[in-house]
One Martini backbone bead per residue (centre of mass of N, CA, C, O) as a GRO file, in nm:
protein
  191
    1MET     BB    1  -5.944   7.067   2.253
    2PHE     BB    2  -5.602   7.067   2.293
    3ALA     BB    3  -5.440   6.801   2.193
    4GLY     BB    4  -5.262   6.973   2.034
    5THR     BB    5  -5.039   7.187   1.880
    6MET     BB    6  -5.069   7.505   1.830
    7THR     BB    7  -5.044   7.759   1.578
    8LEU     BB    8  -4.881   8.095   1.542
    9SER     BB    9  -4.693   8.202   1.312
   10GLY     BB   10  -4.488   7.945   1.400
   11TRP     BB   11  -4.596   7.946   1.693
   12SER     BB   12  -4.631   7.788   1.970
   13LEU     BB   13  -4.812   7.778   2.253
   14LYS     BB   14  -4.589   7.655   2.420
   15THR     BB   15  -4.385   7.882   2.361
   16LEU     BB   16  -4.564   8.123   2.454
   17PHE     BB   17  -4.688   7.972   2.749
   18GLY     BB   18  -4.426   7.793   2.777
   19ARG     BB   19  -4.191   7.559   2.857
   20SER     BB   20  -3.946   7.386   2.774
   21PRO     BB   21  -3.788   7.113   2.871
   22ARG     BB   22  -3.510   7.249   2.881
   23ASP     BB   23  -3.590   7.492   3.056
   24VAL     BB   24  -3.677   7.323   3.297
   25ALA     BB   25  -3.403   7.183   3.341
   26VAL     BB   26  -3.235   7.434   3.382
   27ARG     BB   27  -3.390   7.544   3.627
   28GLN     BB   28  -3.346   7.296   3.803
   29SER     BB   29  -3.037   7.302   3.804
   30TYR     BB   30  -3.014   7.582   3.930
   31ALA     BB   31  -3.175   7.522   4.184
   32ASP     BB   32  -2.979   7.303   4.284
   33THR     BB   33  -2.735   7.485   4.304
   34VAL     BB   34  -2.850   7.681   4.513
   35GLU     BB   35  -2.917   7.476   4.729
   36GLN     BB   36  -2.625   7.383   4.773
   37ALA     BB   37  -2.515   7.680   4.838
   38ARG     BB   38  -2.713   7.689   5.111
   39GLN     BB   39  -2.548   7.532   5.287
   40PRO     BB   40  -2.458   7.591   5.610
   41GLY     BB   41  -2.159   7.479   5.614
   42PHE     BB   42  -2.018   7.704   5.455
   43TYR     BB   43  -2.069   7.922   5.690
   44ARG     BB   44  -2.027   7.770   5.962
   45ASP     BB   45  -1.772   7.565   5.902
   46TRP     BB   46  -1.617   7.727   5.640
   47HIS     BB   47  -1.640   8.051   5.661
   48VAL     BB   48  -1.819   8.176   5.471
   49PRO     BB   49  -1.953   8.459   5.400
   50ASP     BB   50  -2.276   8.579   5.507
   51SER     BB   51  -2.318   8.722   5.207
   52ALA     BB   52  -2.370   8.833   4.903
   53ILE     BB   53  -2.084   8.756   4.811
   54GLY     BB   54  -2.060   8.476   4.937
   55ARG     BB   55  -2.307   8.353   4.788
   56PHE     BB   56  -2.206   8.405   4.504
   57ASP     BB   57  -1.944   8.236   4.530
   58VAL     BB   58  -2.088   7.963   4.579
   59ILE     BB   59  -2.251   7.959   4.321
   60ALA     BB   60  -2.013   7.991   4.125
   61LEU     BB   61  -1.879   7.726   4.198
   62HIS     BB   62  -2.116   7.537   4.120
   63ALA     BB   63  -2.151   7.635   3.831
   64PHE     BB   64  -1.876   7.552   3.742
   65LEU     BB   65  -1.908   7.247   3.792
   66VAL     BB   66  -2.128   7.211   3.580
   67LEU     BB   67  -1.978   7.336   3.333
   68HIS     BB   68  -1.738   7.144   3.345
   69ARG     BB   69  -1.905   6.890   3.278
   70LEU     BB   70  -2.032   6.999   3.000
   71LYS     BB   71  -1.776   7.019   2.873
   72GLY     BB   72  -1.753   6.866   2.553
   73GLU     BB   73  -2.045   6.781   2.521
   74ALA     BB   74  -2.255   6.644   2.330
   75GLY     BB   75  -2.540   6.853   2.334
   76ALA     BB   76  -2.465   7.073   2.585
   77ALA     BB   77  -2.447   7.372   2.489
   78GLN     BB   78  -2.741   7.470   2.516
   79PHE     BB   79  -2.765   7.410   2.812
   80ALA     BB   80  -2.527   7.586   2.910
   81GLU     BB   81  -2.648   7.849   2.802
   82GLY     BB   82  -2.911   7.834   2.973
   83TYR     BB   83  -2.769   7.824   3.245
   84CYS     BB   84  -2.638   8.101   3.225
   85GLY     BB   85  -2.901   8.252   3.195
   86ALA     BB   86  -3.009   8.180   3.476
   87ILE     BB   87  -2.793   8.321   3.635
   88PHE     BB   88  -2.844   8.614   3.521
   89ASP     BB   89  -3.141   8.630   3.594
   90ASP     BB   90  -3.094   8.606   3.898
   91MET     BB   91  -2.921   8.853   3.931
   92ASP     BB   92  -3.128   9.055   3.833
   93ARG     BB   93  -3.350   8.990   4.038
   94ASN     BB   94  -3.182   9.045   4.298
   95LEU     BB   95  -3.115   9.338   4.244
   96ARG     BB   96  -3.406   9.438   4.236
   97GLU     BB   97  -3.475   9.337   4.529
   98MET     BB   98  -3.239   9.535   4.646
   99GLY     BB   99  -3.306   9.822   4.478
  100ILE     BB  100  -3.196   9.840   4.206
  101GLY     BB  101  -3.190  10.022   3.942
  102ASP     BB  102  -3.255   9.987   3.613
  103LEU     BB  103  -2.995  10.148   3.511
  104SER     BB  104  -2.786   9.952   3.688
  105VAL     BB  105  -2.828   9.649   3.641
  106GLY     BB  106  -2.669   9.588   3.382
  107LYS     BB  107  -2.389   9.667   3.494
  108LYS     BB  108  -2.390   9.468   3.735
  109VAL     BB  109  -2.427   9.209   3.575
  110ARG     BB  110  -2.175   9.239   3.404
  111LYS     BB  111  -1.978   9.239   3.648
  112LEU     BB  112  -2.065   8.959   3.754
  113ALA     BB  113  -2.001   8.801   3.499
  114GLU     BB  114  -1.702   8.862   3.496
  115GLY     BB  115  -1.652   8.730   3.772
  116PHE     BB  116  -1.749   8.453   3.700
  117TYR     BB  117  -1.553   8.396   3.457
  118GLY     BB  118  -1.295   8.440   3.620
  119ARG     BB  119  -1.340   8.215   3.821
  120ALA     BB  120  -1.373   7.980   3.622
  121GLU     BB  121  -1.090   8.007   3.499
  122ALA     BB  122  -0.934   7.964   3.765
  123TYR     BB  123  -1.050   7.685   3.835
  124GLU     BB  124  -0.960   7.540   3.581
  125ARG     BB  125  -0.657   7.578   3.617
  126ALA     BB  126  -0.634   7.455   3.904
  127LEU     BB  127  -0.728   7.166   3.831
  128GLN     BB  128  -0.472   7.125   3.636
  129GLU     BB  129  -0.255   7.165   3.845
  130SER     BB  130  -0.313   7.200   4.185
  131ASP     BB  131  -0.397   7.198   4.510
  132GLU     BB  132  -0.257   7.461   4.583
  133MET     BB  133  -0.392   7.636   4.365
  134LEU     BB  134  -0.682   7.579   4.451
  135GLN     BB  135  -0.654   7.707   4.731
  136GLN     BB  136  -0.578   7.989   4.629
  137VAL     BB  137  -0.838   8.039   4.463
  138LEU     BB  138  -1.034   8.001   4.694
  139GLU     BB  139  -0.924   8.224   4.875
  140ARG     BB  140  -0.966   8.459   4.666
  141ASN     BB  141  -1.279   8.398   4.597
  142LEU     BB  142  -1.441   8.267   4.847
  143TYR     BB  143  -1.240   8.461   5.058
  144ALA     BB  144  -1.240   8.780   5.017
  145GLU     BB  145  -1.368   8.846   5.331
  146ALA     BB  146  -1.162   8.618   5.436
  147LYS     BB  147  -0.968   8.393   5.665
  148PRO     BB  148  -0.881   8.089   5.628
  149GLY     BB  149  -0.782   7.799   5.709
  150THR     BB  150  -0.610   7.532   5.604
  151ASP     BB  151  -0.824   7.318   5.672
  152THR     BB  152  -1.049   7.450   5.512
  153LEU     BB  153  -0.917   7.449   5.234
  154LEU     BB  154  -0.889   7.142   5.218
  155LYS     BB  155  -1.194   7.080   5.230
  156VAL     BB  156  -1.282   7.246   4.982
  157ALA     BB  157  -1.098   7.110   4.777
  158ASP     BB  158  -1.212   6.830   4.819
  159TYR     BB  159  -1.502   6.902   4.739
  160VAL     BB  160  -1.437   6.982   4.449
  161ARG     BB  161  -1.311   6.710   4.360
  162ARG     BB  162  -1.560   6.536   4.432
  163ASN     BB  163  -1.748   6.681   4.226
  164VAL     BB  164  -1.601   6.625   3.972
  165ALA     BB  165  -1.627   6.317   4.003
  166ALA     BB  166  -1.937   6.292   4.040
  167LEU     BB  167  -2.018   6.439   3.774
  168ALA     BB  168  -1.863   6.247   3.580
  169LEU     BB  169  -2.062   5.997   3.656
  170GLN     BB  170  -2.282   6.147   3.532
  171ASP     BB  171  -2.520   6.146   3.315
  172ILE     BB  172  -2.584   6.366   3.066
  173GLU     BB  173  -2.891   6.317   3.045
  174ASP     BB  174  -2.950   6.384   3.339
  175LEU     BB  175  -2.834   6.669   3.351
  176THR     BB  176  -3.015   6.774   3.094
  177ALA     BB  177  -3.283   6.697   3.282
  178GLY     BB  178  -3.221   6.816   3.589
  179ARG     BB  179  -3.006   6.603   3.730
  180ILE     BB  180  -2.835   6.685   4.026
  181ASP     BB  181  -2.546   6.547   4.211
  182PHE     BB  182  -2.399   6.639   4.481
  183ALA     BB  183  -2.169   6.635   4.698
  184PRO     BB  184  -2.095   6.623   5.003
  185LEU     BB  185  -1.932   6.812   5.219
  186GLU     BB  186  -1.856   6.548   5.357
  187GLY     BB  187  -1.585   6.329   5.341
  188GLU     BB  188  -1.339   6.145   5.312
  189GLY     BB  189  -1.112   6.265   5.555
  190THR     BB  190  -1.333   6.446   5.683
  191SER     BB  191  -1.468   6.696   5.959
   0.00000   0.00000   0.00000
């Protein structure tokens, strides 16, 4: 009966009742980001605090890696904008699930967004500077609630660099279609 897309005052029923392919890809990319950030090794082996703040910090790191890859790519700006929207929608939903009242959610999401963008800016600068600066930024942001050892910071910095390289090799069309492949936690020279 509905072989084509019907329109209603300029809006397609697909727009009104379904998600666009880009929205589906954005949500899938963000779901992959969260899945990677939930790897037990971050908390068990690399001693990131297994707390709401620790989990936020690991998600923020991975989201930064994705956005870093998308930066400057022709045609990726709308995808990156949608990806950021997915991050903040998830923050909103999680705060509500934690019992934060409607009147406070907006302020808390704004504060988390500021924290996310601050972390992203610090990671960006550190990637351009040195491994030592990257380790310092990781210690300050990823380990705000803990004190990791030098070996742990070296492993996490290596993981970040390996992901920058791995994501750079991934075709932008694949990434904006919702297919993200993060590097494994352990790489060459780490254990």
